[in-house]
Structure formats: structure tokens, C-alpha cells
NULUMVO-898728 format. One record per residue (C-alpha): residue in three letters; x, y, z. Coordinates in Angstrom, 3 decimals. Layout:
# residues N
<rec><res>ALA</res><px>X</px><py>Y</py><pz>Z</pz></rec>
...
This chain:
# residues 312
<rec><res>MET</res><px>101.024</px><py>-3.214</py><pz>120.801</pz></rec>
<rec><res>THR</res><px>99.978</px><py>-1.586</py><pz>117.514</pz></rec>
<rec><res>ILE</res><px>97.938</px><py>1.628</py><pz>117.713</pz></rec>
<rec><res>ASN</res><px>95.929</px><py>2.551</py><pz>114.631</pz></rec>
<rec><res>ILE</res><px>93.839</px><py>5.684</py><pz>115.111</pz></rec>
<rec><res>GLY</res><px>93.453</px><py>6.120</py><pz>111.368</pz></rec>
<rec><res>LEU</res><px>93.991</px><py>9.859</py><pz>111.009</pz></rec>
<rec><res>GLU</res><px>92.880</px><py>11.101</py><pz>107.602</pz></rec>
<rec><res>LEU</res><px>93.573</px><py>14.275</py><pz>105.665</pz></rec>
<rec><res>ARG</res><px>89.981</px><py>15.433</py><pz>106.188</pz></rec>
<rec><res>HIS</res><px>90.505</px><py>15.262</py><pz>109.961</pz></rec>
<rec><res>LEU</res><px>93.496</px><py>17.584</py><pz>109.705</pz></rec>
<rec><res>LYS</res><px>91.563</px><py>19.989</py><pz>107.484</pz></rec>
<rec><res>THR</res><px>88.625</px><py>19.984</py><pz>109.904</pz></rec>
<rec><res>LEU</res><px>90.634</px><py>20.932</py><pz>112.980</pz></rec>
<rec><res>HIS</res><px>92.688</px><py>23.411</py><pz>110.976</pz></rec>
<rec><res>ALA</res><px>89.469</px><py>25.127</py><pz>109.806</pz></rec>
<rec><res>LEU</res><px>88.103</px><py>25.194</py><pz>113.362</pz></rec>
<rec><res>LYS</res><px>91.260</px><py>26.893</py><pz>114.610</pz></rec>
<rec><res>GLN</res><px>91.247</px><py>29.405</py><pz>111.747</pz></rec>
<rec><res>THR</res><px>87.603</px><py>30.417</py><pz>111.988</pz></rec>
<rec><res>GLY</res><px>87.020</px><py>30.095</py><pz>115.729</pz></rec>
<rec><res>SER</res><px>83.599</px><py>28.450</py><pz>115.534</pz></rec>
<rec><res>LEU</res><px>81.908</px><py>25.263</py><pz>114.315</pz></rec>
<rec><res>VAL</res><px>79.472</px><py>27.255</py><pz>112.181</pz></rec>
<rec><res>GLU</res><px>82.181</px><py>29.143</py><pz>110.305</pz></rec>
<rec><res>ALA</res><px>84.435</px><py>26.087</py><pz>110.031</pz></rec>
<rec><res>ALA</res><px>81.573</px><py>24.157</py><pz>108.426</pz></rec>
<rec><res>ARG</res><px>81.034</px><py>26.982</py><pz>105.947</pz></rec>
<rec><res>SER</res><px>84.703</px><py>27.133</py><pz>105.021</pz></rec>
<rec><res>LEU</res><px>84.730</px><py>23.386</py><pz>104.331</pz></rec>
<rec><res>HIS</res><px>81.382</px><py>23.477</py><pz>102.494</pz></rec>
<rec><res>LEU</res><px>79.827</px><py>21.111</py><pz>105.044</pz></rec>
<rec><res>THR</res><px>76.706</px><py>21.323</py><pz>107.153</pz></rec>
<rec><res>GLN</res><px>77.322</px><py>21.982</py><pz>110.829</pz></rec>
<rec><res>SER</res><px>75.808</px><py>18.578</py><pz>111.577</pz></rec>
<rec><res>ALA</res><px>78.249</px><py>16.832</py><pz>109.214</pz></rec>
<rec><res>LEU</res><px>81.193</px><py>18.688</py><pz>110.735</pz></rec>
<rec><res>SER</res><px>80.126</px><py>17.842</py><pz>114.305</pz></rec>
<rec><res>HIS</res><px>79.741</px><py>14.189</py><pz>113.324</pz></rec>
<rec><res>GLN</res><px>83.220</px><py>14.167</py><pz>111.800</pz></rec>
<rec><res>ILE</res><px>84.743</px><py>15.664</py><pz>114.955</pz></rec>
<rec><res>LYS</res><px>82.913</px><py>13.188</py><pz>117.212</pz></rec>
<rec><res>GLU</res><px>84.121</px><py>10.335</py><pz>114.993</pz></rec>
<rec><res>LEU</res><px>87.708</px><py>11.547</py><pz>115.320</pz></rec>
<rec><res>GLU</res><px>87.356</px><py>11.948</py><pz>119.083</pz></rec>
<rec><res>ALA</res><px>86.045</px><py>8.394</py><pz>119.277</pz></rec>
<rec><res>ARG</res><px>89.098</px><py>7.160</py><pz>117.385</pz></rec>
<rec><res>VAL</res><px>91.475</px><py>9.161</py><pz>119.583</pz></rec>
<rec><res>GLY</res><px>89.620</px><py>8.273</py><pz>122.765</pz></rec>
<rec><res>MET</res><px>89.485</px><py>11.823</py><pz>124.168</pz></rec>
<rec><res>GLU</res><px>88.045</px><py>15.259</py><pz>123.470</pz></rec>
<rec><res>LEU</res><px>89.920</px><py>17.540</py><pz>121.098</pz></rec>
<rec><res>PHE</res><px>88.603</px><py>20.893</py><pz>122.336</pz></rec>
<rec><res>ILE</res><px>86.500</px><py>22.325</py><pz>125.132</pz></rec>
<rec><res>ARG</res><px>82.894</px><py>22.877</py><pz>124.071</pz></rec>
<rec><res>LYS</res><px>81.098</px><py>26.197</py><pz>124.646</pz></rec>
<rec><res>THR</res><px>84.267</px><py>28.277</py><pz>124.459</pz></rec>
<rec><res>ARG</res><px>84.842</px><py>30.796</py><pz>121.679</pz></rec>
<rec><res>PRO</res><px>87.320</px><py>30.719</py><pz>120.218</pz></rec>
<rec><res>PRO</res><px>87.592</px><py>26.988</py><pz>120.974</pz></rec>
<rec><res>ARG</res><px>90.184</px><py>25.971</py><pz>123.547</pz></rec>
<rec><res>PHE</res><px>91.992</px><py>22.880</py><pz>122.298</pz></rec>
<rec><res>THR</res><px>93.050</px><py>20.004</py><pz>124.538</pz></rec>
<rec><res>SER</res><px>96.524</px><py>18.489</py><pz>124.412</pz></rec>
<rec><res>ALA</res><px>95.250</px><py>15.915</py><pz>121.901</pz></rec>
<rec><res>GLY</res><px>93.712</px><py>18.639</py><pz>119.738</pz></rec>
<rec><res>LEU</res><px>96.889</px><py>20.699</py><pz>119.823</pz></rec>
<rec><res>ARG</res><px>98.940</px><py>17.695</py><pz>118.752</pz></rec>
<rec><res>ILE</res><px>96.688</px><py>17.098</py><pz>115.751</pz></rec>
<rec><res>LEU</res><px>96.838</px><py>20.802</py><pz>114.884</pz></rec>
<rec><res>GLN</res><px>100.628</px><py>20.608</py><pz>114.991</pz></rec>
<rec><res>LEU</res><px>100.446</px><py>17.725</py><pz>112.540</pz></rec>
<rec><res>ALA</res><px>98.048</px><py>19.678</py><pz>110.328</pz></rec>
<rec><res>ASP</res><px>100.443</px><py>22.634</py><pz>110.226</pz></rec>
<rec><res>GLU</res><px>103.193</px><py>20.281</py><pz>109.049</pz></rec>
<rec><res>VAL</res><px>101.241</px><py>18.082</py><pz>106.641</pz></rec>
<rec><res>LEU</res><px>98.739</px><py>20.362</py><pz>104.863</pz></rec>
<rec><res>PRO</res><px>101.387</px><py>22.672</py><pz>103.352</pz></rec>
<rec><res>GLN</res><px>103.360</px><py>19.612</py><pz>102.219</pz></rec>
<rec><res>VAL</res><px>100.279</px><py>18.209</py><pz>100.480</pz></rec>
<rec><res>ARG</res><px>99.727</px><py>21.480</py><pz>98.648</pz></rec>
<rec><res>HIS</res><px>103.391</px><py>21.674</py><pz>97.620</pz></rec>
<rec><res>ALA</res><px>103.294</px><py>18.079</py><pz>96.354</pz></rec>
<rec><res>GLU</res><px>100.222</px><py>18.879</py><pz>94.253</pz></rec>
<rec><res>GLN</res><px>102.025</px><py>21.887</py><pz>92.797</pz></rec>
<rec><res>ASP</res><px>105.094</px><py>19.782</py><pz>91.994</pz></rec>
<rec><res>LEU</res><px>102.969</px><py>17.141</py><pz>90.255</pz></rec>
<rec><res>PHE</res><px>101.366</px><py>19.836</py><pz>88.148</pz></rec>
<rec><res>ARG</res><px>104.776</px><py>21.170</py><pz>87.174</pz></rec>
<rec><res>LEU</res><px>105.961</px><py>17.677</py><pz>86.241</pz></rec>
<rec><res>ALA</res><px>102.987</px><py>17.470</py><pz>83.904</pz></rec>
<rec><res>GLY</res><px>104.332</px><py>20.556</py><pz>82.140</pz></rec>
<rec><res>GLY</res><px>101.849</px><py>23.133</py><pz>83.370</pz></rec>
<rec><res>GLU</res><px>104.012</px><py>25.322</py><pz>85.520</pz></rec>
<rec><res>SER</res><px>103.895</px><py>28.452</py><pz>83.372</pz></rec>
<rec><res>GLY</res><px>101.056</px><py>30.861</py><pz>82.893</pz></rec>
<rec><res>ARG</res><px>99.933</px><py>34.460</py><pz>83.206</pz></rec>
<rec><res>LEU</res><px>98.178</px><py>36.079</py><pz>86.156</pz></rec>
<rec><res>ASN</res><px>97.290</px><py>39.719</py><pz>85.573</pz></rec>
<rec><res>ILE</res><px>95.298</px><py>40.979</py><pz>88.552</pz></rec>
<rec><res>ALA</res><px>93.200</px><py>44.101</py><pz>89.067</pz></rec>
<rec><res>ILE</res><px>92.139</px><py>45.273</py><pz>92.517</pz></rec>
<rec><res>GLU</res><px>89.015</px><py>47.317</py><pz>93.175</pz></rec>
<rec><res>CYS</res><px>89.882</px><py>48.334</py><pz>96.737</pz></rec>
<rec><res>HIS</res><px>93.013</px><py>50.046</py><pz>98.061</pz></rec>
<rec><res>SER</res><px>92.710</px><py>48.381</py><pz>101.471</pz></rec>
<rec><res>CYS</res><px>93.176</px><py>44.986</py><pz>99.799</pz></rec>
<rec><res>TYR</res><px>96.906</px><py>45.663</py><pz>99.535</pz></rec>
<rec><res>GLN</res><px>97.202</px><py>44.827</py><pz>103.228</pz></rec>
<rec><res>TRP</res><px>96.712</px><py>41.130</py><pz>102.487</pz></rec>
<rec><res>LEU</res><px>97.421</px><py>41.018</py><pz>98.751</pz></rec>
<rec><res>MET</res><px>101.134</px><py>41.764</py><pz>99.002</pz></rec>
<rec><res>PRO</res><px>101.926</px><py>38.947</py><pz>101.466</pz></rec>
<rec><res>THR</res><px>99.734</px><py>36.673</py><pz>99.333</pz></rec>
<rec><res>ILE</res><px>101.798</px><py>37.476</py><pz>96.245</pz></rec>
<rec><res>ASP</res><px>105.060</px><py>36.991</py><pz>98.162</pz></rec>
<rec><res>ALA</res><px>103.976</px><py>33.513</py><pz>99.289</pz></rec>
<rec><res>TYR</res><px>102.592</px><py>32.638</py><pz>95.850</pz></rec>
<rec><res>ARG</res><px>105.742</px><py>33.621</py><pz>93.958</pz></rec>
<rec><res>GLN</res><px>107.766</px><py>31.153</py><pz>96.006</pz></rec>
<rec><res>GLN</res><px>105.567</px><py>28.288</py><pz>94.796</pz></rec>
<rec><res>TRP</res><px>104.906</px><py>29.457</py><pz>91.223</pz></rec>
<rec><res>PRO</res><px>108.038</px><py>31.341</py><pz>90.101</pz></rec>
<rec><res>GLU</res><px>107.322</px><py>30.694</py><pz>86.423</pz></rec>
<rec><res>VAL</res><px>103.907</px><py>32.369</py><pz>86.454</pz></rec>
<rec><res>GLU</res><px>104.098</px><py>35.855</py><pz>84.963</pz></rec>
<rec><res>MET</res><px>102.358</px><py>38.272</py><pz>87.350</pz></rec>
<rec><res>ASP</res><px>101.225</px><py>41.858</py><pz>87.118</pz></rec>
<rec><res>PHE</res><px>98.554</px><py>43.879</py><pz>88.902</pz></rec>
<rec><res>ALA</res><px>96.884</px><py>47.278</py><pz>88.968</pz></rec>
<rec><res>THR</res><px>94.108</px><py>49.118</py><pz>90.773</pz></rec>
<rec><res>GLY</res><px>90.661</px><py>49.184</py><pz>89.233</pz></rec>
<rec><res>PHE</res><px>89.933</px><py>52.859</py><pz>89.938</pz></rec>
<rec><res>ASN</res><px>90.636</px><py>54.327</py><pz>86.523</pz></rec>
<rec><res>PHE</res><px>89.090</px><py>51.685</py><pz>84.253</pz></rec>
<rec><res>ALA</res><px>86.389</px><py>49.003</py><pz>84.282</pz></rec>
<rec><res>PRO</res><px>88.260</px><py>45.819</py><pz>85.269</pz></rec>
<rec><res>LEU</res><px>85.432</px><py>43.268</py><pz>84.965</pz></rec>
<rec><res>PRO</res><px>84.750</px><py>43.951</py><pz>81.249</pz></rec>
<rec><res>ALA</res><px>88.544</px><py>43.828</py><pz>80.753</pz></rec>
<rec><res>LEU</res><px>88.558</px><py>40.443</py><pz>82.481</pz></rec>
<rec><res>SER</res><px>85.834</px><py>39.238</py><pz>80.132</pz></rec>
<rec><res>ARG</res><px>87.861</px><py>40.400</py><pz>77.120</pz></rec>
<rec><res>GLY</res><px>90.922</px><py>38.457</py><pz>78.327</pz></rec>
<rec><res>GLU</res><px>92.995</px><py>41.535</py><pz>79.163</pz></rec>
<rec><res>LEU</res><px>93.030</px><py>40.497</py><pz>82.833</pz></rec>
<rec><res>ASP</res><px>93.035</px><py>37.096</py><pz>84.522</pz></rec>
<rec><res>LEU</res><px>91.644</px><py>37.875</py><pz>87.981</pz></rec>
<rec><res>VAL</res><px>89.777</px><py>40.788</py><pz>89.564</pz></rec>
<rec><res>VAL</res><px>89.424</px><py>41.260</py><pz>93.327</pz></rec>
<rec><res>THR</res><px>86.027</px><py>42.875</py><pz>93.907</pz></rec>
<rec><res>SER</res><px>83.206</px><py>43.231</py><pz>96.418</pz></rec>
<rec><res>ASP</res><px>80.830</px><py>44.257</py><pz>93.634</pz></rec>
<rec><res>PRO</res><px>80.390</px><py>41.318</py><pz>91.223</pz></rec>
<rec><res>ILE</res><px>78.605</px><py>42.057</py><pz>87.959</pz></rec>
<rec><res>ASP</res><px>76.772</px><py>39.380</py><pz>85.989</pz></rec>
<rec><res>ILE</res><px>78.828</px><py>39.122</py><pz>82.782</pz></rec>
<rec><res>PRO</res><px>78.643</px><py>36.003</py><pz>80.577</pz></rec>
<rec><res>GLY</res><px>81.789</px><py>33.908</py><pz>80.862</pz></rec>
<rec><res>LEU</res><px>82.793</px><py>35.196</py><pz>84.299</pz></rec>
<rec><res>THR</res><px>82.484</px><py>33.445</py><pz>87.645</pz></rec>
<rec><res>TYR</res><px>83.068</px><py>34.796</py><pz>91.142</pz></rec>
<rec><res>ILE</res><px>84.858</px><py>32.829</py><pz>93.855</pz></rec>
<rec><res>PRO</res><px>84.123</px><py>34.105</py><pz>97.388</pz></rec>
<rec><res>LEU</res><px>87.255</px><py>34.736</py><pz>99.452</pz></rec>
<rec><res>PHE</res><px>85.891</px><py>35.881</py><pz>102.820</pz></rec>
<rec><res>ARG</res><px>83.260</px><py>38.029</py><pz>104.552</pz></rec>
<rec><res>TYR</res><px>84.038</px><py>41.236</py><pz>106.378</pz></rec>
<rec><res>GLU</res><px>82.178</px><py>44.019</py><pz>108.191</pz></rec>
<rec><res>MET</res><px>82.140</px><py>47.633</py><pz>107.045</pz></rec>
<rec><res>LEU</res><px>82.581</px><py>50.052</py><pz>109.969</pz></rec>
<rec><res>LEU</res><px>82.223</px><py>53.810</py><pz>110.153</pz></rec>
<rec><res>ALA</res><px>85.484</px><py>55.430</py><pz>111.226</pz></rec>
<rec><res>LEU</res><px>85.052</px><py>58.457</py><pz>113.481</pz></rec>
<rec><res>SER</res><px>87.329</px><py>60.838</py><pz>115.308</pz></rec>
<rec><res>ARG</res><px>87.802</px><py>59.957</py><pz>118.961</pz></rec>
<rec><res>ARG</res><px>85.831</px><py>63.091</py><pz>119.922</pz></rec>
<rec><res>HIS</res><px>82.916</px><py>62.605</py><pz>117.527</pz></rec>
<rec><res>PRO</res><px>79.446</px><py>62.929</py><pz>119.124</pz></rec>
<rec><res>LEU</res><px>78.216</px><py>59.848</py><pz>117.233</pz></rec>
<rec><res>LEU</res><px>80.358</px><py>57.740</py><pz>119.567</pz></rec>
<rec><res>ASP</res><px>77.537</px><py>58.112</py><pz>122.070</pz></rec>
<rec><res>LYS</res><px>75.490</px><py>55.786</py><pz>119.864</pz></rec>
<rec><res>GLU</res><px>75.744</px><py>51.985</py><pz>119.867</pz></rec>
<rec><res>TYR</res><px>75.418</px><py>51.890</py><pz>116.078</pz></rec>
<rec><res>ILE</res><px>75.034</px><py>54.354</py><pz>113.209</pz></rec>
<rec><res>GLU</res><px>71.744</px><py>54.922</py><pz>111.384</pz></rec>
<rec><res>PRO</res><px>71.479</px><py>56.378</py><pz>107.851</pz></rec>
<rec><res>ALA</res><px>70.001</px><py>59.649</py><pz>109.138</pz></rec>
<rec><res>ASP</res><px>73.094</px><py>60.163</py><pz>111.307</pz></rec>
<rec><res>LEU</res><px>75.170</px><py>60.872</py><pz>108.193</pz></rec>
<rec><res>GLU</res><px>72.989</px><py>63.679</py><pz>106.832</pz></rec>
<rec><res>GLU</res><px>75.127</px><py>66.302</py><pz>108.585</pz></rec>
<rec><res>GLU</res><px>78.464</px><py>64.599</py><pz>107.878</pz></rec>
<rec><res>THR</res><px>81.200</px><py>64.849</py><pz>105.268</pz></rec>
<rec><res>LEU</res><px>81.609</px><py>61.311</py><pz>103.947</pz></rec>
<rec><res>ILE</res><px>85.105</px><py>60.477</py><pz>102.707</pz></rec>
<rec><res>ILE</res><px>85.181</px><py>57.797</py><pz>100.005</pz></rec>
<rec><res>TYR</res><px>87.497</px><py>56.277</py><pz>97.427</pz></rec>
<rec><res>PRO</res><px>87.082</px><py>57.684</py><pz>93.875</pz></rec>
<rec><res>ILE</res><px>84.452</px><py>55.125</py><pz>92.872</pz></rec>
<rec><res>ASP</res><px>80.910</px><py>55.589</py><pz>91.557</pz></rec>
<rec><res>HIS</res><px>78.494</px><py>55.858</py><pz>94.480</pz></rec>
<rec><res>ASP</res><px>76.340</px><py>52.986</py><pz>93.220</pz></rec>
<rec><res>ARG</res><px>79.292</px><py>50.632</py><pz>93.665</pz></rec>
<rec><res>LEU</res><px>79.877</px><py>51.487</py><pz>97.321</pz></rec>
<rec><res>ASP</res><px>78.048</px><py>49.572</py><pz>100.059</pz></rec>
<rec><res>ILE</res><px>77.747</px><py>52.671</py><pz>102.233</pz></rec>
<rec><res>PHE</res><px>75.486</px><py>54.120</py><pz>99.530</pz></rec>
<rec><res>ASN</res><px>73.726</px><py>51.208</py><pz>97.825</pz></rec>
<rec><res>ARG</res><px>73.102</px><py>49.124</py><pz>100.945</pz></rec>
<rec><res>PHE</res><px>72.921</px><py>51.717</py><pz>103.721</pz></rec>
<rec><res>LEU</res><px>72.048</px><py>55.283</py><pz>102.659</pz></rec>
<rec><res>ASP</res><px>70.125</px><py>54.826</py><pz>99.395</pz></rec>
<rec><res>PRO</res><px>67.481</px><py>52.370</py><pz>100.720</pz></rec>
<rec><res>GLU</res><px>66.503</px><py>55.032</py><pz>103.296</pz></rec>
<rec><res>ASN</res><px>66.760</px><py>57.922</py><pz>100.796</pz></rec>
<rec><res>LYS</res><px>69.453</px><py>59.563</py><pz>102.881</pz></rec>
<rec><res>GLU</res><px>72.664</px><py>61.239</py><pz>101.750</pz></rec>
<rec><res>PRO</res><px>75.610</px><py>62.899</py><pz>103.495</pz></rec>
<rec><res>SER</res><px>75.990</px><py>66.654</py><pz>103.677</pz></rec>
<rec><res>GLN</res><px>79.154</px><py>66.475</py><pz>101.556</pz></rec>
<rec><res>VAL</res><px>81.233</px><py>63.818</py><pz>99.797</pz></rec>
<rec><res>ARG</res><px>85.022</px><py>64.008</py><pz>99.518</pz></rec>
<rec><res>THR</res><px>87.099</px><py>61.569</py><pz>97.469</pz></rec>
<rec><res>VAL</res><px>90.549</px><py>60.388</py><pz>98.560</pz></rec>
<rec><res>GLU</res><px>92.649</px><py>57.605</py><pz>97.018</pz></rec>
<rec><res>LEU</res><px>94.786</px><py>56.623</py><pz>100.023</pz></rec>
<rec><res>THR</res><px>93.393</px><py>54.855</py><pz>103.092</pz></rec>
<rec><res>LEU</res><px>95.965</px><py>56.531</py><pz>105.344</pz></rec>
<rec><res>MET</res><px>94.892</px><py>59.982</py><pz>104.145</pz></rec>
<rec><res>MET</res><px>91.249</px><py>59.106</py><pz>104.712</pz></rec>
<rec><res>LEU</res><px>91.972</px><py>58.186</py><pz>108.309</pz></rec>
<rec><res>GLN</res><px>94.099</px><py>61.282</py><pz>108.878</pz></rec>
<rec><res>LEU</res><px>91.139</px><py>63.405</py><pz>107.783</pz></rec>
<rec><res>VAL</res><px>88.837</px><py>61.436</py><pz>110.082</pz></rec>
<rec><res>ALA</res><px>91.195</px><py>61.816</py><pz>113.043</pz></rec>
<rec><res>SER</res><px>91.343</px><py>65.594</py><pz>112.488</pz></rec>
<rec><res>GLN</res><px>87.505</px><py>65.780</py><pz>112.513</pz></rec>
<rec><res>ARG</res><px>87.203</px><py>66.651</py><pz>108.831</pz></rec>
<rec><res>GLY</res><px>84.838</px><py>63.837</py><pz>107.957</pz></rec>
<rec><res>VAL</res><px>83.901</px><py>60.181</py><pz>108.463</pz></rec>
<rec><res>CYS</res><px>84.533</px><py>57.145</py><pz>106.275</pz></rec>
<rec><res>ALA</res><px>83.336</px><py>53.557</py><pz>105.912</pz></rec>
<rec><res>LEU</res><px>86.127</px><py>50.982</py><pz>105.726</pz></rec>
<rec><res>PRO</res><px>86.474</px><py>47.204</py><pz>106.150</pz></rec>
<rec><res>ASN</res><px>87.087</px><py>46.083</py><pz>109.734</pz></rec>
<rec><res>TRP</res><px>90.491</px><py>44.642</py><pz>108.788</pz></rec>
<rec><res>ALA</res><px>91.630</px><py>47.970</py><pz>107.303</pz></rec>
<rec><res>LEU</res><px>90.714</px><py>49.772</py><pz>110.530</pz></rec>
<rec><res>ALA</res><px>92.106</px><py>47.215</py><pz>113.000</pz></rec>
<rec><res>GLU</res><px>95.606</px><py>48.721</py><pz>113.318</pz></rec>
<rec><res>TYR</res><px>94.316</px><py>52.284</py><pz>113.734</pz></rec>
<rec><res>LEU</res><px>91.697</px><py>51.252</py><pz>116.284</pz></rec>
<rec><res>GLU</res><px>94.284</px><py>49.317</py><pz>118.277</pz></rec>
<rec><res>LYS</res><px>96.541</px><py>52.380</py><pz>118.389</pz></rec>
<rec><res>ASP</res><px>93.544</px><py>54.547</py><pz>119.350</pz></rec>
<rec><res>HIS</res><px>94.062</px><py>56.905</py><pz>116.379</pz></rec>
<rec><res>VAL</res><px>90.363</px><py>56.725</py><pz>115.461</pz></rec>
<rec><res>ALA</res><px>87.187</px><py>55.105</py><pz>116.760</pz></rec>
<rec><res>ALA</res><px>84.492</px><py>53.144</py><pz>114.933</pz></rec>
<rec><res>ARG</res><px>80.859</px><py>52.138</py><pz>115.098</pz></rec>
<rec><res>LYS</res><px>78.923</px><py>49.486</py><pz>113.193</pz></rec>
<rec><res>LEU</res><px>76.532</px><py>50.543</py><pz>110.439</pz></rec>
<rec><res>GLY</res><px>73.004</px><py>49.554</py><pz>111.407</pz></rec>
<rec><res>SER</res><px>71.866</px><py>47.373</py><pz>114.271</pz></rec>
<rec><res>GLU</res><px>72.982</px><py>44.179</py><pz>112.515</pz></rec>
<rec><res>GLY</res><px>76.145</px><py>45.603</py><pz>111.009</pz></rec>
<rec><res>LEU</res><px>76.937</px><py>45.976</py><pz>107.313</pz></rec>
<rec><res>TRP</res><px>78.628</px><py>42.788</py><pz>106.067</pz></rec>
<rec><res>SER</res><px>80.086</px><py>42.273</py><pz>102.607</pz></rec>
<rec><res>THR</res><px>81.870</px><py>39.519</py><pz>100.736</pz></rec>
<rec><res>LEU</res><px>85.105</px><py>39.883</py><pz>98.809</pz></rec>
<rec><res>TYR</res><px>85.300</px><py>37.872</py><pz>95.584</pz></rec>
<rec><res>ALA</res><px>87.869</px><py>36.867</py><pz>93.024</pz></rec>
<rec><res>GLY</res><px>86.410</px><py>37.201</py><pz>89.554</pz></rec>
<rec><res>ILE</res><px>87.882</px><py>34.900</py><pz>86.895</pz></rec>
<rec><res>ARG</res><px>86.894</px><py>33.560</py><pz>83.493</pz></rec>
<rec><res>VAL</res><px>84.984</px><py>30.288</py><pz>83.637</pz></rec>
<rec><res>GLU</res><px>87.478</px><py>28.419</py><pz>81.452</pz></rec>
<rec><res>GLN</res><px>90.308</px><py>29.287</py><pz>83.876</pz></rec>
<rec><res>LYS</res><px>88.563</px><py>28.027</py><pz>87.003</pz></rec>
<rec><res>GLU</res><px>90.348</px><py>24.661</py><pz>86.907</pz></rec>
<rec><res>GLN</res><px>93.796</px><py>26.046</py><pz>86.138</pz></rec>
<rec><res>PRO</res><px>95.929</px><py>24.832</py><pz>89.070</pz></rec>
<rec><res>TYR</res><px>98.072</px><py>27.977</py><pz>89.274</pz></rec>
<rec><res>ILE</res><px>94.932</px><py>30.134</py><pz>89.540</pz></rec>
<rec><res>ALA</res><px>93.187</px><py>27.803</py><pz>91.992</pz></rec>
<rec><res>ASP</res><px>96.307</px><py>27.803</py><pz>94.158</pz></rec>
<rec><res>PHE</res><px>96.457</px><py>31.599</py><pz>94.133</pz></rec>
<rec><res>LEU</res><px>92.901</px><py>31.681</py><pz>95.498</pz></rec>
<rec><res>GLU</res><px>93.782</px><py>29.161</py><pz>98.213</pz></rec>
<rec><res>THR</res><px>96.921</px><py>31.107</py><pz>99.111</pz></rec>
<rec><res>ALA</res><px>94.853</px><py>34.309</py><pz>99.315</pz></rec>
<rec><res>ARG</res><px>92.324</px><py>32.714</py><pz>101.675</pz></rec>
<rec><res>GLU</res><px>95.033</px><py>31.308</py><pz>103.939</pz></rec>
<rec><res>THR</res><px>96.887</px><py>34.626</py><pz>104.035</pz></rec>
<rec><res>CYS</res><px>93.712</px><py>36.561</py><pz>104.844</pz></rec>
<rec><res>PHE</res><px>92.807</px><py>34.398</py><pz>107.826</pz></rec>
<rec><res>LYS</res><px>96.377</px><py>34.602</py><pz>109.105</pz></rec>
<rec><res>THR</res><px>96.800</px><py>38.353</py><pz>108.738</pz></rec>
<rec><res>LEU</res><px>93.375</px><py>40.029</py><pz>108.951</pz></rec>
<rec><res>SER</res><px>91.216</px><py>40.683</py><pz>111.997</pz></rec>
<rec><res>GLY</res><px>87.479</px><py>40.024</py><pz>111.988</pz></rec>
<rec><res>VAL</res><px>87.098</px><py>38.218</py><pz>108.655</pz></rec>
<rec><res>LEU</res><px>84.852</px><py>35.165</py><pz>108.323</pz></rec>
<rec><res>PRO</res><px>84.545</px><py>32.375</py><pz>105.747</pz></rec>
<rec><res>ALA</res><px>82.300</px><py>33.209</py><pz>102.836</pz></rec>
<rec><res>ILE</res><px>78.839</px><py>31.652</py><pz>102.858</pz></rec>
<rec><res>PRO</res><px>78.673</px><py>28.998</py><pz>100.107</pz></rec>
<rec><res>GLY</res><px>76.518</px><py>30.252</py><pz>97.271</pz></rec>
């Protein structure tokens, strides 16, 4: 007897996205589909297979044996498809290029280094270099062609540049484990008026803690202290010498080890999006597009609490 379920690449991508994101809503966003279209696609696949692929109303979804088998196939096939596409591009003579990257956040190194390690294995001929964006203006440099990609949470409208969303994340306020603000469910702007706020050496108007949290309520901290290293920031917080706002992924390790505590900023939380800024004419360059895809995959594998970016 011949069995022909008719699995397609889109089916593998759908289940893979559902596993990565943990919800139908976020999986749909990551695939640039409506939730209705995604649900229809899953029901179609389940009809072909003849059984459910995951248990509804569980979060994260709990996959059935059939779902796990398809996920196993996705883990095997999807990387092979990407590698084949890279090989075809190389055969066409486009394997070389330049990728000079600037980073506007120190905490990005947590996922950027494994991204670069994975990327170099697939694109060894691409010349790479990177630097932090603390001591110069990286986006104008990108526009001038001095850089090829800028990782930023603060996109600026500059002609010729486009911004590709990588993922969403929540900013949390890191506190010492004995801080009185831990009695609160969430932090309000007025709560920081008596605090020393520790920040990276960046203009205040480019930091979410100011432009999206304190400034709209005309509030400001008692003092501001600048520190370049995330570890030093958290050491100061732990020793009750200030508080700092950091991405949830940057705090995850320290919260797990109980070195510091954290509270969300505002009743709804303070969510931001991380972008990759590139020049418009480079958007279709395969070695740049593949770096962005590698970055997304690495982030969802290595970071806690990140979500797919909302399609713009």
C-alpha cells in the first residue's frame, strides 16, 4: 500500500515556528501569516496525517508523537535547505563580500558571538568585522557605506536605510534582592525619583527607560551613573548602589542564580524591538539575508523571553 501524506516545506516551517515561539499567535507573526491562516494550515496538515500534532490549550504547546516526528524531520531538513541555497549562491560566484557590523548594545554580545560562529562556518569567504556603537554614530556611518549592518533598538529615519526586525524583548528593572521596591508588582516612573539609575554611556533620549518610561511622566532619577559593562552594572545593583534597566535576556542568568531581582516597568511592561539596519540596495544580498536568518535562529535558541517581531 502506498502512503502519500504530501508533507511540504511550509508544513515543516510551521511546526518549527510553533515550537520556537511557543504559541500560535507568535508563530503566525514569525511566518508573516494571520493566525487564521496558520490554524488552517495546521488543520490541513493534521487532516493529511490523520491525527493531531499537538495538544490544544497548552502553553508552550505539547506535541503528540506525530508532531514530534515532523519536528524531527524539520530539524534535519530545514538546515539542509538553507545550506543548499548557500551552495547554489556560491556556485553562481557570489560567495565573497564584506560585513562590517556595529552594535549599539553591550548585552547583544550574548547572542551575537554564537551567531557569528555559526555564520562563519557557512560563509568563510565573507570578510567580517564589528565594533560597538558607543563612541560614534553608527547609522550615519552605515548610510555612508562605512558599515554594512547596525544592530539597534533605536532606528532613525535616514534615506537609503531599512530596518529588519529581529525579535521583541522586555526591558526589566534590575534591583538588589533587598530593595524595598520588590514589594511592588511593577515599577512606576515616580518610583525612580529617589534612585540612582545606572545606564550605558548613551544619550538619554536614545534609552527606552527615559524616552518611553520616565520622560512621558516628567520624572527623572535622583542620580545617573554610566557604566560600559553589563556585569559591572549588575554588581553595583547587587551591592545596593543603584538600579538599572536591562533586556530580559541579559538578566536571565543573574535572576536564575538569584544574584539580583527584577520587576517589570509599568503595568503592561516595557517592550522593545531589536532591528538590523542595512542599506536598501543590500537587502537582497544572500550573505546578508542569511546573517539575519542565522541571528534570528540563534536568538530563539539561546535567549530567554524573546518573541518574534511584529510585522511592520
